[in-house]
C-alpha positions in Angstrom: -28.1 20.8 0.5 -24.4 19.9 -0.9 -23.1 20.4 -4.2 -20.7 17.6 -4.5 -22.2 14.1 -3.1 -19.5 13.0 -2.3 -17.8 13.0 0.6 -14.2 12.7 0.3 -13.3 13.4 -3.3 -9.8 13.5 -2.9 -9.6 10.0 -0.9 -11.9 8.6 -4.2 -9.3 10.4 -6.5 -6.4 8.5 -4.8 -8.4 4.7 -5.0 -8.9 5.5 -8.7 -5.3 6.2 -8.6 -4.4 3.5 -7.1 -6.8 0.8 -8.7 -4.9 1.8 -12.4 -1.8 0.9 -10.7 -2.5 -2.3 -10.2 -4.8 -2.8 -13.1 -1.7 -2.3 -15.1 0.2 -4.6 -12.9 -2.2 -7.3 -13.3 -2.3 -6.7 -17.4 1.8 -7.2 -17.1 1.5 -10.4 -15.2 -1.5 -11.5 -17.6 0.5 -10.9 -20.6 3.7 -11.6 -19.8 5.0 -7.7 -20.4 9.1 -7.7 -20.4 10.0 -4.2 -18.6 13.3 -2.9 -18.6 15.1 -0.1 -16.8 18.6 0.9 -17.9 19.3 -2.4 -19.7 17.8 -4.6 -16.8 14.8 -6.8 -16.7 12.4 -6.4 -14.1 11.5 -9.5 -12.6 7.6 -10.5 -12.5 7.6 -10.6 -8.6 7.7 -6.8 -8.4 4.3 -6.9 -10.4 2.8 -9.5 -7.9 3.9 -7.3 -5.2 2.8 -3.6 -7.1 0.0 -5.6 -7.4 -1.1 -6.6 -4.0 -0.1 -3.3 -2.3 -1.4 -1.0 -5.0 -4.6 -3.2 -5.0 -5.1 -3.1 -1.0 -4.4 0.5 -0.7 -7.1 1.0 -3.0 -9.5 -1.0 -1.6 -8.6 1.0 1.8 -9.4 4.1 0.4 -12.3 3.3 -1.4 -13.8 2.0 2.2 -12.4 5.3 3.5 -14.1 7.2 1.4 -17.5 5.3 2.3 -17.9 6.1 5.6 
């Protein structure tokens, strides 16, 4: 009998973290939030790239945790 029902809890945790990052990038795109780093504006295409990478990693880790 297993105490913890998940087979890979750290994989699920990683998927959740990447999903939160992807949602923040999505919110930045939807609400047109401006981000500045060292007085330089960060372009919106960075969030498109971040959404794709973080979202893709979240999906892949979630699928990995289901095995």
